C-alpha positions as CSV (number, residue, x, y, z in Angstrom):
1,M,-14.8,54.9,34.8
2,A,-17.1,52.6,36.7
3,S,-18.6,51.4,33.5
4,A,-15.2,50.6,32.1
5,K,-14.4,48.6,35.2
6,V,-17.6,46.7,34.8
7,N,-17.0,46.0,31.1
8,F,-13.4,44.9,32.0
9,A,-14.7,42.5,34.6
10,K,-17.3,41.1,32.2
11,G,-14.5,40.6,29.6
12,Q,-12.4,38.8,32.2
13,T,-15.4,36.6,33.2
14,M,-16.1,35.8,29.6
15,K,-12.5,35.0,28.9
16,K,-12.3,32.7,31.9
17,S,-15.6,31.0,30.8
18,W,-14.2,30.5,27.3
19,T,-11.0,29.1,28.7
20,F,-12.7,26.6,31.0
21,S,-15.0,25.6,28.1
22,L,-11.9,25.0,25.9
23,I,-10.3,22.9,28.6
24,R,-13.5,20.8,29.1
25,W,-13.6,20.3,25.3
26,F,-10.0,19.2,25.2
27,I,-10.5,16.8,28.1
28,A,-13.6,15.3,26.5
29,V,-11.6,14.8,23.3
30,L,-8.9,13.0,25.2
31,I,-11.4,10.8,27.0
32,S,-13.1,10.0,23.7
33,A,-9.9,9.1,22.0
34,A,-8.9,6.9,25.0
35,T,-12.3,5.2,24.9
36,V,-12.0,4.5,21.1
37,G,-8.5,3.2,21.6
38,A,-9.6,0.9,24.4
39,S,-12.6,-0.4,22.5
40,A,-10.8,-1.0,19.2
41,A,-10.2,-4.7,18.8
42,D,-6.6,-5.9,18.6
43,L,-6.0,-7.9,15.4
44,L,-5.6,-11.0,17.4
45,D,-9.2,-10.7,18.7
46,T,-10.4,-10.1,15.1
47,V,-8.5,-13.1,13.7
48,K,-9.6,-15.4,16.5
49,S,-13.2,-14.3,16.1
50,R,-13.1,-14.8,12.4
51,G,-11.3,-18.1,12.7
52,T,-9.0,-17.4,9.8
53,L,-5.7,-15.5,9.2
54,R,-5.8,-13.6,5.9
55,I,-2.4,-14.0,4.3
56,A,-1.1,-12.1,1.2
57,V,1.5,-13.8,-1.1
58,E,2.5,-13.2,-4.7
59,G,1.8,-16.7,-5.8
60,T,4.4,-16.5,-8.5
61,Y,7.6,-16.5,-6.5
62,P,9.2,-20.0,-6.3
63,P,10.4,-21.6,-4.1
64,F,8.7,-19.2,-1.6
65,N,5.1,-19.2,-2.9
66,F,3.8,-20.5,-6.3
67,K,1.1,-22.7,-7.8
68,D,1.9,-26.3,-8.1
69,P,1.7,-27.0,-11.9
70,Q,0.1,-30.4,-11.3
71,T,-2.5,-29.5,-8.7
72,G,-2.9,-25.7,-9.2
73,Q,-2.6,-25.3,-5.4
74,L,-0.4,-22.7,-3.7
75,T,2.7,-24.2,-2.3
76,G,6.2,-23.1,-1.3
77,F,8.3,-22.3,1.8
78,D,6.4,-19.1,2.8
79,V,3.1,-21.0,2.3
80,D,4.2,-23.7,4.7
81,V,5.4,-21.1,7.2
82,A,2.1,-19.3,7.0
83,K,0.2,-22.5,7.6
84,L,2.5,-23.3,10.5
85,V,1.9,-19.9,12.1
86,A,-1.9,-20.0,11.6
87,A,-2.0,-23.5,13.2
88,K,-0.2,-22.2,16.2
89,L,-2.6,-19.3,16.5
90,G,-5.5,-21.8,16.4
91,V,-7.0,-20.5,13.1
92,K,-7.1,-21.5,9.4
93,P,-5.0,-19.8,6.8
94,E,-6.8,-17.9,4.0
95,F,-4.4,-17.0,1.2
96,I,-4.8,-14.0,-1.0
97,T,-2.6,-13.6,-4.1
98,T,-1.6,-10.2,-5.2
99,E,1.2,-8.5,-7.2
100,Y,4.2,-7.6,-5.2
101,S,4.2,-4.0,-6.4
102,G,1.0,-3.3,-4.5
103,I,1.3,-5.9,-1.7
104,L,2.2,-3.4,1.1
105,A,-0.4,-0.9,-0.1
106,G,-3.0,-3.7,0.2
107,L,-1.9,-4.4,3.8
108,A,-2.2,-0.7,4.7
109,A,-5.8,-0.7,3.2
110,G,-6.7,-3.7,5.4
111,K,-7.2,-6.2,2.5
112,Y,-5.5,-8.9,4.5
113,D,-4.0,-9.3,8.0
114,V,-0.4,-10.2,7.2
115,I,2.1,-10.7,4.3
116,V,4.2,-13.8,4.3
117,N,6.3,-13.2,1.2
118,Q,10.0,-12.6,2.2
119,V,9.4,-9.0,3.1
120,G,12.6,-7.4,4.3
121,I,12.5,-5.6,7.7
122,T,13.8,-2.1,7.0
123,P,13.6,1.1,9.0
124,E,11.5,2.8,6.3
125,R,8.9,-0.1,6.3
126,Q,8.9,-0.1,10.1
127,K,7.6,3.5,10.1
128,A,4.4,2.2,8.4
129,F,4.0,-1.3,9.8
130,D,4.9,-3.6,12.7
131,F,6.8,-6.8,12.0
132,S,7.2,-10.1,13.6
133,D,10.6,-11.3,14.7
134,P,12.6,-12.3,11.6
135,Y,12.1,-15.9,10.4
136,T,14.6,-15.9,7.6
137,L,18.1,-14.4,7.3
138,S,19.9,-14.1,4.0
139,S,22.7,-12.3,2.2
140,A,24.5,-12.4,-1.1
141,Q,26.4,-15.7,-1.4
142,L,28.9,-17.3,-3.8
143,I,28.4,-20.6,-5.7
144,L,31.5,-22.6,-6.5
145,R,32.5,-25.9,-8.1
146,K,32.8,-28.7,-5.6
147,N,36.5,-29.1,-6.5
148,E,37.3,-25.4,-6.3
149,A,40.5,-25.0,-4.3
150,G,40.5,-21.2,-4.2
151,N,39.8,-19.6,-0.9
152,F,37.2,-16.9,-1.9
153,K,35.9,-15.1,1.1
154,S,34.8,-11.8,-0.5
155,L,34.1,-10.4,-3.9
156,D,37.6,-8.7,-3.8
157,D,39.1,-12.2,-3.8
158,L,37.5,-12.7,-7.3
159,K,39.3,-9.9,-9.0
160,G,40.6,-11.3,-12.3
161,K,37.9,-14.0,-12.2
162,R,34.7,-14.6,-14.2
163,V,31.5,-14.3,-12.1
164,G,28.1,-15.3,-13.3
165,V,25.0,-13.4,-12.3
166,G,21.3,-13.0,-13.3
167,Q,20.8,-10.3,-15.9
168,G,19.3,-7.1,-14.3
169,S,19.6,-8.5,-10.8
170,N,21.0,-6.7,-7.7
171,Y,23.8,-9.2,-7.8
172,E,24.8,-8.1,-11.2
173,Q,25.2,-4.6,-9.9
174,K,27.0,-5.8,-6.8
175,A,29.6,-7.7,-8.9
176,K,30.0,-4.9,-11.4
177,A,30.8,-2.5,-8.5
178,V,34.1,-4.4,-7.8
179,P,36.8,-3.4,-10.2
180,G,38.7,-6.3,-11.8
181,I,35.8,-8.8,-11.8
182,E,34.7,-10.0,-15.3
183,V,30.9,-10.1,-14.9
184,K,29.0,-12.4,-17.1
185,S,25.2,-11.9,-17.1
186,Y,22.7,-14.7,-17.8
187,P,18.9,-15.0,-18.4
188,G,18.6,-17.1,-15.3
189,A,20.3,-19.5,-12.8
190,P,20.2,-22.7,-14.9
191,E,22.4,-21.1,-17.5
192,Y,25.1,-19.8,-15.2
193,L,25.1,-22.9,-13.0
194,Q,25.8,-25.0,-16.1
195,D,28.6,-22.7,-17.2
196,L,30.1,-22.8,-13.7
197,A,30.0,-26.6,-13.7
198,S,31.6,-26.6,-17.2
199,N,34.5,-24.2,-16.1
200,R,33.3,-21.4,-18.3
201,I,33.0,-19.1,-15.3
202,D,34.8,-19.3,-11.9
203,A,31.9,-18.5,-9.5
204,A,28.3,-17.3,-9.4
205,L,26.5,-15.0,-7.1
206,N,22.9,-15.1,-5.8
207,D,20.9,-14.7,-2.6
208,S,21.8,-17.3,0.1
209,L,18.3,-18.6,0.2
210,M,18.2,-19.2,-3.5
211,V,21.7,-20.7,-3.4
212,S,20.4,-23.3,-0.9
213,Y,17.4,-24.0,-3.0
214,L,19.3,-24.2,-6.3
215,L,21.9,-26.5,-4.9
216,K,19.3,-28.7,-3.3
217,T,17.4,-29.2,-6.6
218,S,20.5,-29.4,-8.9
219,T,22.6,-32.5,-9.7
220,L,25.6,-30.4,-10.9
221,P,28.9,-30.7,-8.9
222,L,28.5,-27.4,-7.2
223,K,28.7,-26.1,-3.6
224,A,27.8,-23.0,-1.5
225,G,30.6,-20.5,-1.1
226,A,31.1,-17.7,1.4
227,P,28.4,-15.1,2.2
228,V,29.6,-11.8,0.8
229,G,27.1,-9.2,1.9
230,D,25.2,-7.8,4.8
231,V,22.6,-10.0,6.4
232,E,19.0,-9.1,5.6
233,R,16.1,-10.0,7.9
234,M,12.7,-11.1,6.6
235,G,9.6,-10.9,8.8
236,I,5.8,-10.8,8.7
237,P,4.4,-7.3,8.5
238,F,1.0,-6.2,9.8
239,Q,-0.8,-3.0,10.7
240,K,0.5,-1.0,13.7
241,G,-1.4,-0.8,17.0
242,N,-1.9,-4.6,17.6
243,P,0.4,-5.5,20.5
244,K,-1.5,-8.7,21.4
245,F,-1.2,-9.9,17.8
246,K,2.5,-9.2,17.7
247,A,3.1,-11.1,20.9
248,A,1.1,-14.0,19.6
249,I,2.8,-14.2,16.2
250,D,6.2,-13.9,17.7
251,K,5.4,-16.7,20.1
252,A,4.1,-18.8,17.3
253,L,7.4,-18.4,15.4
254,T,9.5,-18.9,18.6
255,D,7.6,-22.1,19.4
256,S,8.1,-23.4,15.9
257,F,11.9,-22.8,16.2
258,K,12.0,-24.6,19.5
259,D,9.9,-27.6,18.6
260,G,11.7,-28.2,15.2
261,S,8.6,-27.6,13.0
262,F,10.1,-24.6,11.4
263,K,13.4,-26.4,10.7
264,Q,11.4,-29.3,9.1
265,V,9.8,-26.8,6.7
266,S,13.1,-25.1,6.0
267,M,14.9,-28.4,5.3
268,K,12.1,-29.5,3.0
269,W,12.7,-26.5,0.7
270,F,16.3,-25.5,1.2
271,G,18.1,-28.4,2.9
272,T,19.3,-26.0,5.7
273,D,17.8,-23.9,8.5
274,V,17.2,-20.5,7.0
275,S,16.3,-18.9,10.4
276,K,20.1,-18.9,11.0
277,A,22.5,-16.5,9.5
278,P,24.2,-17.7,6.3
279,S,27.6,-17.8,7.9
280,A,26.2,-20.2,10.5
281,R,25.0,-22.7,7.8
282,Q,28.5,-23.4,6.5
């Protein structure tokens, strides 16, 4: 009986010793994790130390980012915005071109610091990345003839009318989803804009940013119509866990809105301030 008590006591002692050892190990892990987290450099520190901001773009997406056919240099709205942000961070921009299909995967792998390529801010993407404040706002928007007297405020108002869209585009599906609209699909914008000006269709549908660009660069007697969809927000994504970088990039954008430098870039490419909602540009 005494032996059993001794063995029981030993077991209890060993159990307590094992428990204390487990607690000490757990505390050590927590301390180690905290030390690693504290010592890991924020992206802002890395960018400042390097002296460059590595920026991913498609390079084949006019008017946002594309190669100038005469100089071969990257140009476009997003390129100018990226240069503006880099300058306000006090570093040089370093552009990396990549296909859009793998652009987010490349960011996750650390191949570049940010993407400036009209990346929509969505709940699903926010699970994987942090985003800057939005710098462009867009929605589906109508294009009409300048002398159009009809008061078209929604796609429902176009029932019984002919609407031109890009073949295979989201806007083709959006127009087809409204019963009563005669949808005419075209290879591209030049074709449906010409048909609209020639009265062969009654309206056209595209993204509001593209509408601004198309009308700015076209000599046809056309005008922007009403926005007819939910507003989408585009921002600059980067890897999570970089609060100093987020604060800095948001400040860079806010300062560019306040000092007019962003509006200057926007007016250059679109003839309007695309940081404002499409309804506010009318």
